[in-house]
N, C-alpha and C positions, 0 to 999 in steps of 0.2 A: 563549511565544516559544521557550523552551528546548525544549519538547516537540515543536514544528514542526520545529526544526533537527535534533532527535534522529530524528524519523520520516523527515526528508529524507535523513540520512546512511543510515539503514537501507535506504531505497529504492534508493539509489546501490549499496550493498554487494550487495542482491539482484540488481540489473541486472548487475554484475560477475560474481556467482556464476553466474547463468542463462547469460550469455554465454560464460563459461569452460568450461562444462560441456556445451554444446550439441553439441560435435563428438564423434564415436564413433571409438575407437581400440581396436584389437584385434590381438593376436599371431595371425597366420595360420598361421605355420609357424616351427619352429626353436626356438632356445634362447638366451636373452641372458645366460646365466651367464659366457660368455667375456668380457663387459665388466666384471665384478665388480671385478677389481683394476686396470683401467685408469683412467688420469687424463685421457687425451686422445681425441679422435675426429676423424677427417677427414670432410669433407662434400663431397658431390657433388650436382648437380641435373640432372634431365632433364625435358623437356617435349615430347618427340615423341609423337605420336598423341593429344595433348591435345584434348578437347572443350570447347566454350564453350557456356554456358547452364544451365539448372537441371538437375541431374543426376537428380533424381527420387528420391534417396535419403531416405526418411523423409517426404516431402511432395511435393505435386504442382507446386510452384513457385508464387511469388507473383503476384498480379495485376500487370500492367504498365501503365504510362501509354502513350498513343500514341506510336509510334515505337521503342518498346522492346519486344524479344521475349525470352522466356524458353526458347524451343525450342532443343534442341542443334544445334550445327553444328560443322563441323571448325574448328580454329584458323585454317587458310588461308582458309576461306569467311568467317569473321568479320573477319579482318584485311582482306581485299580488299574487302568490303562497307563497313566503315567508313572506309578509305582513300579510296575512291571518293566517298562521302557527304560526307566533310570537304573533299576537294579540289573539290567542286561549290560548296560554300559559300565557300571561299577558296583559290585555287590555291596547292599547296605545303603546305597544313595538314595534309592527309591523309598526306602522305609524312613529315612531322615526327612526326605521331601514330604511324605505323607503327614508325619508329625508336624512339621513346620506349617503346612497347609491349615492344619486346625489351630495350632498355637498362635498364628499371626492374628487370628480374630480378637483375641483377648489383649495381645500385646501391641498390635499396630491399628487395626481397623476401628475397633470400638472406642478406643482413647481418641483417636482422630475424629471421629464422628461427633462424640460428645464435647470435645474441644471447641469444634467449629460452630455446633449448634449453641453453646453457651455464648460464644462470641457474637453471633448473629442474631440469636433469639432472645438473649437476655434473661435466660433462666439457668440458674445454678444447678449442676448434678447433685442430687441428694437422694439416697436410697430411702430415705424416710419421708420423701415429699408426698403430698396428698394425691398426686397424679403421677402416672407412669407412662412413658412413651415406649412402646414395644415395636421395634423395628424388625420386621421379618424380609430376609433377602430372598426374593423369588427367583432371580436370575442373575448369573455372573458371567460376563464375558471377560476372560483374563487379559485379552489384548496381546500383542507381541511387538517385539523389536528386534529385527535381525540385521540391523544396519542399514541395508539398502531398501527396507521396507518395514513399516511399523504402523500400529494401530492402538488407539487408546483402550484401556480397560473400561468396562461400563457394568454398573450394576442397577438393578431395578428391584423395587420391593414395596411393602405395604407398612404403613405406620398406623398403629392404634393408640390413641389416648384413653387410658382407662384409669378407674380409681385403684389406687395401690391396695387398699384394704378389701376391695371387691372387684377384682380383675374382669369379672363377667359384665361389669358395668362399663360399656364403652361410650364415650362421650363423642368420639370422632374417629372417622377413617380416612386416611391420606394415602394417595398412591404416588410413588416416585419412579418415574420412567427415565431409563438412560442416563444415570449421573455418571459423567465421564471422569476417568483417572489417568493421568499421564504427565510427563514433565514437559514444559514449554520448550525446552531447548533439546528435546528429542534423545536424551541419553538415559532414558528410563528402561534400562535393559533388565532389571528385576521385576519379576511377576508381582511380588509382594508389594512393591514401591507403587506400581501402577494402580492395583487394587486398593491399596491404602488411600491413595488420592481420591479415588471414586466415593470411597466412604466419607472423606472429609468434606467433599463436594456435596454429598447427600445430607449430611449434618449441617452445612452452611445453608443450603437450599431450604431444608425444612425449618430451621431456625428463623430465616429471614421470612419465609412464608407464614409461619404461624404468628410472629411478631406483627406482620402486616395485617392480620386478621382481628388483632385484639385492640 
């Protein structure tokens, strides 16, 4: 009995380890050393020109169940189609979904990102900080969970570290590829929950990466 519990614990740790290191983070340009003596960091988020669907970074995309497509499309196309489909099933439901799609950024995704960044990066969020991290999401794969088949959400993006008083002065550019989002126990049926986890993972990964460079 003790052995089985021990093996179960090891399996959970391996799941967490595999999930945490599946994203790829790379310093594309610049130097992070100006952050060395800083205690705080401001945060800003951008979503313009974001694509929806499997990005194709490192894998061709998962097999999807009927009604779910992994082919990339613009965010406008994705939102319009989902809104139309939901409204056909229940008038007004699509409009509610479209509003939540935008609202979840400020209420779920961004707070999760900054919380994990602070925890692993050691820099406290402060809008008056000398430097600002601008995170632009370039691609979102919402993932799916239909019981018999599931796939994690994923986000990819670019992070710029800029001077808060002079945003045109970029000190570093970092890419984040395929940050995963999902529940270890596979009961993540809500899309916002899966995507929120992806943002938390991105914040954790970036925080850990930057701290390791200082």
